[in-house]
C-alpha positions as MATLAB code, in Angstrom:
seq = 'XXXXXXXXXXXXXXXXXXXXXXXXXXXXXXXXXXXXXXXXXXXXXXXXXXXXXXXXXXXXXXXXXXXXXXXXXXXXXXXXXXXXXXXXXXXXXXXXXXXXXXXXXXXXXXXXXXXXXXX';
ca = [
     -17.600   13.426    3.215;
     -16.670   14.017    6.852;
     -18.823   17.133    7.257;
     -22.050   15.275    6.377;
     -20.988   11.643    6.956;
     -22.243   10.809    3.460;
     -20.483    8.624    0.926;
     -19.460   10.605   -2.155;
     -17.369    7.960   -3.940;
     -16.813    4.227   -3.668;
     -13.343    3.243   -4.915;
     -12.648   -0.467   -5.316;
      -9.247   -1.959   -4.553;
      -9.102   -5.317   -6.272;
      -7.205   -7.457   -8.746;
      -8.740  -10.037  -11.112;
      -6.113  -12.674  -10.222;
      -4.689  -11.888   -6.765;
      -6.142  -11.073   -3.355;
      -5.769   -7.567   -1.901;
      -5.649   -7.056    1.854;
      -4.414   -5.023    4.827;
      -5.019   -1.604    3.304;
      -4.106    1.638    5.053;
      -4.940    5.087    3.669;
      -4.641    8.796    4.410;
      -5.294   12.143    2.711;
      -2.402   14.478    1.933;
      -2.458   18.275    2.260;
      -3.871   18.535   -1.306;
      -6.779   16.221   -0.487;
      -5.388   13.312   -2.534;
      -5.899    9.856   -1.021;
      -2.799    7.685   -0.646;
      -3.016    3.947   -0.030;
      -0.724    1.043    0.763;
      -1.829   -2.605    0.749;
      -0.638   -6.158    0.259;
      -1.391   -8.135   -2.883;
      -0.756  -11.855   -3.249;
      -2.057  -15.185   -4.515;
      -2.768  -16.395   -8.024;
       0.919  -17.032   -8.650;
       2.070  -13.830   -6.935;
       3.888  -13.862   -3.590;
       2.757  -11.277   -0.983;
       3.923   -7.889   -2.274;
       3.686   -4.275   -1.099;
       1.653   -1.872   -3.253;
       1.324    1.917   -2.974;
      -1.303    3.988   -4.776;
      -2.779    7.439   -5.236;
      -6.523    6.883   -5.517;
      -7.845   10.323   -6.424;
      -7.485   12.045   -9.776;
      -5.621    9.800  -12.203;
      -5.321    6.603  -10.178;
      -2.047    4.731  -10.135;
      -1.210    1.527   -8.218;
       2.459    0.476   -8.148;
       4.059   -2.660   -6.699;
       6.690   -0.990   -4.521;
       8.378   -4.291   -3.625;
       7.529   -7.744   -4.927;
       7.898  -10.639   -2.525;
       9.964  -13.583   -3.742;
       8.295  -16.200   -1.537;
       5.382  -16.720    0.804;
       5.410  -17.552    4.511;
       5.955  -21.221    5.322;
       2.811  -21.310    7.507;
       0.684  -19.431    4.932;
      -0.058  -16.631    7.421;
       0.432  -12.939    6.694;
       0.192   -9.923    8.987;
      -1.261   -6.452    8.810;
       1.891   -4.445    9.410;
       1.167   -1.717    6.859;
       1.133    2.007    7.567;
       0.930    5.266    5.630;
       1.384    8.886    6.712;
       1.797   12.342    5.196;
       5.416   13.183    4.470;
       6.819   15.976    6.630;
       7.039   18.995    6.425;
       4.604   20.032    3.650;
       2.377   16.946    3.615;
       1.996   16.720   -0.178;
       3.805   13.382   -0.492;
       3.135   10.107    1.318;
       5.402    7.739    3.222;
       4.408    4.097    3.601;
       5.866    1.181    5.531;
       5.334   -2.508    4.951;
       7.266   -5.721    4.416;
       7.894   -8.566    1.991;
       9.666  -11.901    2.191;
      12.838  -12.112    0.133;
      15.161  -15.109   -0.481;
      15.806  -17.128    2.641;
      13.650  -19.109    5.002;
      11.671  -18.643    8.189;
       9.550  -15.786    9.452;
      12.379  -13.755   10.972;
      13.792  -12.599    7.626;
      10.932  -10.343    6.564;
      12.380   -7.397    4.670;
      10.976   -4.039    5.793;
      10.071   -1.495    3.133;
       9.834    2.287    3.433;
       8.439    4.103    0.398;
       8.065    7.846   -0.228;
       5.679    8.568   -3.083;
       3.167   10.975   -4.574;
       2.390   12.860   -7.727;
       5.330   14.124   -9.810;
       3.868   17.642   -9.613;
       4.221   17.562   -5.793;
       7.903   16.603   -5.675;
];
């Protein structure tokens, strides 16, 4: 809680098989928390996930990667913002690697998401 600087909830972002990393989050105009992060490992290539954490939580793989980087390095190029103009929905940006080779063919992703009641 920002007014008192006290923790009022501890929400875990994890997967029993894959690693989760590079999370970015923001609150919308309704006070819902939106999140984007990368998930990968355990047989899954690095993939972009978006989620609404408050209320009924839902995590969705927005774009599944089809391969990993040849040097096994991954970056933190994830971002999330309120959608304009009313701020009820979220927009997130990230990337995955799709068929091909090399680091230069990362496929950017732009995802607009939120609760169905806010569309």
